[in-house]
N, C-alpha and C positions, 0 to 999 in steps of 0.2 A: 712319785709326785713329779710333774713335769715343770721345769724351771721356766722363768720368763726368758724371752730372747736376750742373748748376751753376746758380746764379741768372742769369736773363736779363740781359744787359748790352748796352751800346751797340755793342760790337765784333761781336756776334752777327749774322749775315745771316739775315733771315727772309723777304726779298722772294721767294725761289724756293720757299718751302715749300708742298707740295701733298700733302695726305694723302688726298685724294679726296672730302673732305666740305667744301664751300665755307664753311660757317659757322665751322668750326674753322680753316681757313686764314685766313679774314677777321679772326677774333678775334685770332690771333697777330699779324698784320700791323698791325692797327689799334688794338687795345685792350690788349694784354699790357703794353706799356711804360708806357702812361698809367695803367693800374690799378696797376702796380708803383709808379710815382712817387707816386700819391695814397694808396697804402697800402690799396687795396681788395682786392688779391690779390698773391700771389707766384707767379711763373712760373719753372720750372726746365726747363732745356734740356739735350739731348745733341746734340753737333755732330760733324760730319766737317769738320775744319778750322774755319773760322768759320761754315759753313753749318748752320743748325738742321735736324736730321733727326727730332727728336722732342721733345715738350714736355708738361708738365702744369702746372696751376695749383692752388693751395690758397687757401682764404679761410675766415674764421670764419663760422659759421652756427648755425642751430638747427632742430629738428624737433619738432613737437607730438606729444604722446602719441597722439593719434588717427591720426597718420600713420606713427608709428614701429613697427618690428617689436617684438613683445611682449617679447622678452628685454631690450630697451633700457629699457623703461618702469618696471621695478620699482625702487622707492627712488630715482627720479630726479625732478628738477624738470620742470615743464611750462612752457615748452618745454625740451628737452634740448639742451645745448650740444654741437655737433659741429664737426668740420673738414670743409669741403666740397672734394671733388676736383672742381673746376670744369670742367676739361677735361683730356683725355688724347688725344694724337694722334701718329701716326708718318708721316713722309713715305712716299708710296706705293712708292717704290724700295726701301724698307727694311721693308716688311710681312713679317710671318712669320719674323722673325729673333730673336724674343725680347726685342726692345727695349721693347715695350709692357708686358710682364710685368716687365721690369727697372725701368722707370719707376714702375709701380704699387708695386713692393716699396720703392722709394725714397721714394715719397709716404707709404706706411704707416709707414716708419721715422721720417720727420719728423713725422707725426701723433702717434706715440708719444712723441717728444721734446716736442712741443707739449703733450701731455696731462700730462707731467711738470712743466710750468711753469704751465699754467692748466687749468681745468676742462673737459675735452674728453673725451666718452664714446666717440665713433665717428667713423669716416671715412665721409661720405655722398656719394653720386654720383647724378646724374640722367642715366641712360643715355640716349644720343641715338638709339639704334636697337635693334632686337631682337638684333642681333649683339653690340652693346656690353653689353646686359643679360646675355646668355649668358656673355660674357667675365668679367664681375664675379661672376655667380653661381658660375662654376667656380672662382673664387678666394676663396670663402667669404662673399661679401656676401649678405645677407638682404634680401628684398623687403619693401617697405612694404605692409601689408594693403590699403591703399586706392589706392596709386599704384605698380603694379608696376615702373614705370620709375625709381623711387626706391629705392635700395638702400643698406644700411648694413653696415659691418664693425665689430664691437665691438673697441675697441683693447685692452681688458684680456685678452681671450682670445688675441689675436694676440701680445701682449707675452709672455704665459706661454709660448706655443708657441715663440717665438724665443729664450727663455731656457733651454729644454730642451736637454740635450746631444744 
């Protein structure tokens, strides 16, 4: 049975994680726990038993007006505070089962909670591939006008949609 998303902990087994993208595998195995310990990012995992089968990480960030999609820039400081979805990956044995979408939805909910505590306007992602860019676009993210692999999701819009019956 697959667990609900939870913060990465010492009991979670990451050694066998293989999403098919070596940089994402390596980051989970070598950097996630260290970044969590030093406060640079927070990693959330879903597991089958203790084995991690999917993860994402969140970190604070900012985007300049010149790089931000135009809906984000109106009446906003420069740079605009955002929450960065640093990585999102699913073990290759679990692709196409909706786990990626479920993790993204969890990240969006956590971003909305963060926006209620601190000034955060959007969830920002740097897509690692064209396939990833299409995934985020299909879920409402808007491309940067100058960096098409950088995409943003306005949290106020999503929050309103989540509250509608």
